[in-house]
C-alpha positions, 0 to 999 in steps of 0.5 A, spaced: 540 759 527 546 754 527 541 748 526 538 752 519 545 752 517 547 745 518 552 743 511 551 750 508 557 750 505 554 745 499 548 749 498 547 751 491 544 759 492 540 761 486 536 768 486 530 765 489 533 762 495 537 768 497 530 771 497 527 766 502 533 766 506 533 774 507 525 774 508 526 768 513 532 771 517 529 778 517 523 775 520 526 772 525 530 778 527 523 782 528 522 776 532 528 777 536 529 785 537 521 786 538 517 791 535 518 799 537 514 803 541 512 810 538 510 816 542 502 815 541 504 808 545 502 804 538 507 799 535 510 798 529 514 794 525 522 794 524 524 796 517 529 793 514 534 799 515 533 798 522 535 791 522 541 792 519 544 797 523 542 792 529 546 787 526 551 791 523 549 789 516 551 782 517 546 778 513 546 770 512 548 770 505 554 773 507 555 768 513 553 762 508 559 765 502 564 765 509 563 758 511 563 756 504 570 759 503 572 756 509 570 749 507 574 751 501 580 752 505 579 745 509 579 741 502 585 745 500 589 742 505 587 735 505 591 730 502 591 729 494 588 722 494 582 725 499 576 723 495 572 729 497 578 733 494 578 729 487 571 730 487 571 738 487 577 737 481 573 733 477 567 738 478 572 743 477 575 740 470 568 739 468 565 746 469 571 749 465 570 744 459 562 746 459 564 754 459 568 753 453 563 749 448 
């Protein structure tokens, strides 16, 4: 999963992207944990609730949000003349002005 989440702190997470990420995550988890065998000898697909119990309700969206906060902390600690910090401040100001109008 690490290669999939490269630079995830810069992603724009719209609802359709979140849905696709959740579906992909469940698909990978079902592959990792495998199907449970029933008493009759048949196999079935694990439910979303079973996957949530197995992972402790951790999901890819919360991981991305945590990475974003960590990245913001790094930017906040940068010197004021850093290009990254300057660009973040400009974008923040522009967004505030756009919301007021």
